[in-house]
C-alpha positions in Angstrom: -21.9 -15.8 -5.6 -23.4 -12.3 -6.0 -24.0 -9.3 -3.5 -26.6 -9.9 -2.5 -25.9 -13.6 -1.6 -23.6 -12.1 1.2 -26.9 -10.3 2.6 -25.7 -6.7 2.1 -28.3 -4.0 2.1 -30.8 -2.7 -0.8 -28.6 0.5 -0.8 -25.4 -1.2 -0.8 -26.6 -2.9 -3.7 -27.5 -0.3 -5.5 -24.3 1.8 -5.6 -22.4 -1.5 -6.6 -24.8 -1.7 -9.4 -24.4 2.1 -10.4 -20.4 0.9 -9.9 -20.8 -2.1 -12.3 -19.6 -4.9 -9.5 -21.9 -8.0 -9.2 -19.6 -10.4 -8.4 -17.8 -10.0 -4.6 -13.1 -11.3 -4.8 -12.7 -14.0 -2.5 -11.3 -11.6 0.0 -14.7 -10.2 0.4 -16.7 -13.2 -0.3 -14.4 -14.7 3.3 -14.5 -11.1 5.2 -17.9 -9.5 4.6 -19.7 -12.4 6.5 -17.4 -12.3 9.7 -17.1 -7.8 9.8 -21.5 -8.2 9.9 -21.4 -10.6 12.1 -19.8 -8.2 13.9 -16.8 -9.9 14.8 -12.5 -9.3 15.1 -10.4 -9.8 11.8 -7.4 -10.2 11.0 -7.3 -10.0 7.2 -4.1 -11.0 4.8 -4.2 -9.6 1.5 -2.5 -7.4 -1.0 -3.6 -4.1 -2.9 -5.6 -5.4 -6.0 -7.7 -8.0 -4.5 -10.8 -6.1 -3.8 -9.7 -5.5 0.0 -11.0 -2.1 0.5 -14.2 -2.7 -0.3 -13.9 -6.1 1.8 -14.2 -3.5 4.8 -16.0 -0.5 3.5 -19.1 -2.5 2.6 -19.9 -3.8 6.0 -19.0 -1.2 8.1 -21.5 1.3 6.1 -23.7 -1.9 7.0 -23.4 -1.7 10.7 -24.3 2.1 11.1 -27.1 2.0 8.5 -28.5 -0.3 10.4 -28.5 1.5 13.9 -31.1 4.3 14.2 -29.2 7.1 15.5 -30.6 10.5 17.0 -29.1 13.6 17.4 -25.9 14.6 16.5 -23.4 12.7 14.8 -20.6 11.0 16.3 -17.4 9.3 14.6 -18.7 5.7 15.1 -16.2 4.2 12.3 -12.5 4.7 12.1 -10.3 3.7 9.2 -6.6 4.4 9.6 -4.1 4.1 6.9 -0.5 4.8 6.8 -0.6 6.6 3.2 -2.1 10.2 2.2 -3.2 8.5 -1.0 -4.4 5.3 0.5 -6.6 8.0 2.7 -8.4 9.2 0.1 -8.4 6.0 -2.0 -10.5 4.6 1.1 -12.6 8.0 1.1 -13.4 7.5 -2.3 -15.1 4.4 -1.7 -17.1 5.3 1.0 -18.2 8.2 -1.4 -18.9 5.3 -3.8 -20.7 2.7 -1.9 -22.5 4.6 0.8 -23.9 7.1 -1.1 -27.2 5.7 -1.0 -27.0 5.1 2.8 -27.3 8.7 4.0 -24.0 8.1 6.0 -21.3 11.1 6.1 -17.5 10.7 6.1 -14.6 12.7 6.4 -10.9 12.6 6.0 -7.6 13.8 7.8 -3.8 13.5 6.7 -1.3 16.1 6.3 -0.4 18.2 3.2 -3.7 20.2 3.6 -5.2 23.6 6.4 -6.5 21.8 9.2 -9.3 24.2 8.6 -10.9 22.5 5.4 -10.8 19.8 8.0 -11.8 20.6 11.5 -15.2 22.2 9.3 -15.7 18.6 7.9 -15.5 16.8 12.0 -17.4 20.1 13.8 -20.6 19.2 10.7 -20.1 15.9 11.9 -19.1 12.3 10.6 -20.1 8.7 11.2 -17.3 7.6 9.3 -13.3 8.9 9.7 -11.1 8.3 7.6 -7.0 9.5 8.8 -3.5 9.3 8.9 -2.1 8.7 12.4 0.2 11.6 12.8 -2.5 14.7 11.4 -5.1 12.6 13.9 -2.9 12.9 17.1 -2.9 16.4 16.0 -7.0 17.3 16.1 -7.2 15.0 18.5 -5.0 16.7 21.1 -6.6 20.4 20.0 -9.7 19.1 20.9 -11.2 18.4 17.3 -11.9 15.0 17.3 -14.2 13.1 20.1 -13.3 8.7 19.4 -15.2 8.0 22.5 -17.9 6.4 20.3 -16.2 4.5 18.2 -17.8 1.3 17.4 -15.4 -0.2 15.3 -11.8 0.8 14.1 -9.9 -0.5 10.9 -6.2 -0.8 10.4 -5.2 -0.6 6.7 -2.1 -1.8 5.2 -0.9 -2.3 8.9 2.5 -4.0 8.1 3.5 -0.3 6.3 2.0 1.2 9.3 4.8 -0.2 11.3 7.3 0.4 8.9 6.7 3.8 9.1 6.9 4.6 12.6 3.1 4.7 13.2 3.3 2.0 16.6 2.6 4.3 19.0 0.6 6.9 17.5 -1.8 3.5 17.2 -1.2 2.5 20.5 -2.0 6.7 21.9 -5.0 6.2 19.6 -6.3 3.2 21.3 -6.0 4.6 24.6 -8.5 6.8 23.7 -11.4 4.5 22.4 -13.8 2.6 24.0 -12.3 -1.4 24.9 -14.9 -2.6 23.2 -15.5 -2.3 19.7 -15.2 -4.1 16.6 -11.4 -4.3 15.3 -10.6 -5.2 11.6 -6.2 -4.9 11.2 -5.8 -5.6 7.4 -2.5 -6.2 6.5 -0.7 -7.1 2.7 2.1 -9.2 4.6 1.7 -10.8 8.1 5.5 -10.1 10.0 6.4 -11.0 13.4 5.3 -7.9 14.5 2.3 -7.7 12.7 1.3 -10.8 14.3 2.0 -9.0 17.8 0.0 -6.1 17.4 -3.2 -8.6 16.7 -2.5 -10.0 19.4 -3.0 -7.4 21.6 -5.9 -5.8 20.1 -7.7 -8.0 18.6 -10.5 -10.5 20.3 -11.2 -13.9 19.3 -10.3 -13.0 15.6 -11.7 -15.0 12.6 -8.2 -15.0 10.0 -9.1 -14.7 6.2 -6.8 -14.9 3.6 -6.1 -14.5 0.1 -3.3 -14.5 -3.0 -0.2 -16.0 -0.8 2.5 -13.0 -0.3 4.6 -15.4 -2.0 3.0 -15.7 -5.3 2.8 -13.4 -8.6 -0.2 -12.8 -10.7 0.3 -15.3 -14.5 -0.8 -12.6 -16.2 2.5 -10.5 -14.9 5.8 -11.1 -17.2 9.0 -10.9 -14.8 12.5 -10.0 -16.3 15.6 -9.6 -14.5 18.8 -7.6 -15.5 22.0 -7.4 -14.1 23.4 -3.6 -14.1 26.0 -2.0 -11.7 24.3 0.7 -9.3 26.5 2.9 -11.9 24.3 2.0 -14.9 21.2 1.8 -13.9 19.9 5.2 -15.0 21.6 4.6 -18.3 19.6 1.4 -18.8 16.6 2.7 -17.4 16.9 5.1 -19.9 17.9 2.4 -22.7 14.5 0.8 -21.9 12.5 3.6 -22.2 13.2 3.0 -26.2 10.3 1.1 -26.1 7.4 2.1 -27.0 5.6 -0.6 -25.3 6.6 1.0 -22.2 3.5 3.0 -22.0 3.5 4.0 -18.4 6.0 2.2 -16.1 6.0 2.6 -12.5 9.6 3.1 -11.0 10.0 1.8 -7.5 13.3 3.1 -5.1 14.2 2.5 -1.6 14.7 5.8 -0.6 13.3 9.3 -1.2 16.8 10.6 -2.0 16.8 8.1 -4.9 13.2 8.4 -6.4 13.7 12.3 -7.0 17.4 11.6 -8.6 16.1 9.0 -11.3 13.0 11.4 -11.8 15.1 14.2 -12.4 17.5 12.4 -14.6 14.6 11.0 -16.4 12.9 14.6 -16.9 16.3 16.0 -18.1 16.4 13.3 -20.6 13.4 14.8 -22.3 10.7 11.9 -20.6 7.4 13.4 -18.8 8.4 12.0 -15.3 7.7 13.1 -11.3 8.5 11.6 -7.9 5.8 10.7 -5.0 7.4 10.4 -1.7 6.5 10.9 2.0 8.2 14.6 1.4 6.2 15.7 -1.5 3.7 18.4 -0.4 -0.1 16.4 -0.8 -1.3 19.0 -3.6 2.2 18.0 -5.6 1.6 13.9 -4.7 -2.0 14.1 -6.3 -0.8 16.4 -9.3 1.5 13.6 -10.0 -0.9 11.0 -9.4 -3.5 12.6 -11.8 -0.8 13.3 -14.8 0.2 9.6 -14.2 -3.1 8.2 -14.9 -4.4 10.8 -17.9 -0.7 9.5 -19.1 0.5 13.5 -19.2 3.2 11.5 -17.4 5.0 8.6 -19.1 7.1 7.7 -15.5 6.3 7.5 -11.9 9.2 7.0 -9.6 7.5 6.0 -6.4 9.2 4.6 -3.0 7.4 1.4 -1.5 5.4 3.8 1.1 4.4 6.5 -1.5 3.4 3.3 -3.8 0.3 2.3 -1.1 -2.8 3.9 -2.6 -1.5 4.2 -6.1 -4.3 2.4 -8.1 -3.7 2.7 -12.1 -5.6 1.1 -14.5 -3.4 -0.6 -17.8 -0.6 -0.3 -16.0 2.0 -1.5 -18.5 5.7 -2.0 -16.5 6.7 -1.9 -13.2 10.3 -1.7 -12.6 12.3 -2.7 -10.1 15.1 0.2 -10.4 16.5 -1.0 -6.7 15.2 -4.0 -5.0 14.0 -3.9 -1.9 14.8 -5.3 0.9 11.4 -7.5 2.4 11.1 -10.3 -0.3 7.3 -9.6 0.1 7.7 -6.1 -0.9 9.0 -7.5 -4.3 5.4 -9.8 -5.0 3.8 -6.3 -3.5 5.1 -4.1 -6.1 5.3 -6.3 -9.2 1.2 -6.7 -8.4 0.2 -3.6 -9.5 0.8 -5.0 -13.3 -1.1 -7.3 -14.9 -4.3 -6.9 -13.2 -7.5 -8.1 -13.7 -6.6 -10.2 -16.6 -4.7 -7.6 -17.9 -1.1 -8.7 -19.6 1.5 -6.5 -17.3 5.4 -7.0 -17.3 7.9 -6.6 -14.4 12.1 -5.9 -14.8 13.8 -5.8 -12.0 17.7 -4.5 -11.9 20.2 -6.3 -9.7 23.3 -4.9 -8.8 26.5 -7.5 -7.6 25.5 -6.0 -4.3 21.8 -6.6 -4.1 21.8 -11.0 -5.0 21.4 -11.9 -1.2 17.9 -9.8 -2.2 16.8 -11.9 -5.1 17.9 -15.1 -3.9 15.4 -14.1 -1.3 12.9 -13.5 -3.6 13.5 -16.3 -5.4 13.1 -18.4 -2.4 9.7 -16.7 -1.5 8.5 -17.5 -4.8 9.8 -20.4 -5.7 10.4 -19.7 -8.4 14.1 -17.8 -10.2 13.1 -14.8 -12.1 14.3 -15.1 -16.4 17.5 -13.5 -16.9 17.9 -10.8 -20.1 21.7 -11.4 -21.0 21.1 -9.2 -23.7 21.6 -4.9 -22.6 24.4 -2.3 -23.3 25.3 -2.9 -19.6 25.5 -6.6 -18.4 28.1 -6.9 -15.2 30.9 -9.0 -15.4 32.9 -11.5 -13.4 35.2 -8.9 -12.0 31.9 -6.8 -10.6 30.5 -10.1 -8.8 34.0 -10.3 -6.9 34.9 -6.9 -6.1 31.1 -7.3 -4.3 31.8 -10.7 -2.3 34.7 -9.3 -1.2 33.5 -5.7 -0.2 30.4 -8.5 1.8 33.4 -10.3 3.2 35.0 -7.3 5.1 31.8 -5.7 6.3 31.1 -9.0 7.9 34.4 -9.2 9.5 34.1 -5.8 10.7 30.9 -6.4 12.7 31.7 -9.8 13.9 35.2 -8.9 15.7 35.7 -9.3 19.6 33.9 -6.9 21.0 31.9 -5.8 18.0 28.4 -5.3 17.2 26.7 -7.2 13.9 24.3 -4.7 12.7 21.1 -6.6 11.3 18.9 -4.9 8.0 15.7 -5.4 8.1 
């Protein structure tokens, strides 16, 4: 199938040709016709599947086909959880919409308000924004969402994880009820399904690349290692010159900073990227990583959304994620477009329940690498099991309230 067969208009086809794209991905094949029919859509697609173009292309077409007179107004709003993802969507609008005459702006934290308010005051057709900064601009009277015809929620699961649900509901209250709404998410937990039911009207559901699968081009490796030895193991592995560029995942911002500092001290060009970093610092780190000035980028899951790096040789799970779907999402950043990639996972004794959940989701055991300088011992596993047993007793005693980790 070609993009022309999806009945896209000539200005968009011309832009796609200039970008070197001829064939739509599966998510684009399914989503574009639905959106062009002005129907609501619930899409489940991971990063790297062409999801952004799946909504950007038809939204551009729908707006271009309208005859508008007078001042420009925001007719399409695209909400994204992070500055990196918002910037990526903005880049796609610029590339695919350059022959349509449509104007867009991007609004997110970390940059001066005035830069963004000037763009808004000049008039835009499409606004890309993170929820928090958009509400700030709305409260100050710089944004009018009364004319929004199409609303896109991108990476909705991550927005919920980041606590944006109340911000989203506030924004919904200042938009027309009669609108087309598109919700895209890499995973479909119960909270997303509930949100979809509350804001979508008879949506068409499209789903590609199930979250339980990983690309066949990714070689997975598992290293059992004590928590205190994870940095030592990472340094040991980075002695291999075959690891050209590595994206290292941690669960917390503090861990990301700590790992980056230790690698830098060891002479390995490294930066950390997370929500507390200034926008300029995040963009500089990304640019350095893409240009091979940095060998390692340490990131939290939230900050990593929107990072798109070609020829990423390795993904390293320094800390295992709490959600098994996140593991699949992480390792999907390597081995793209048919290229080979390696996903390495460090597993401490106390993290084995997380490993079991991942292997149950994927239906496959991750091959274990036994030969390394910092293996776990049987005693380590016994101590972890004893600690977990004691924690369970504390949480389930008479009158006690056990906490469920999400």
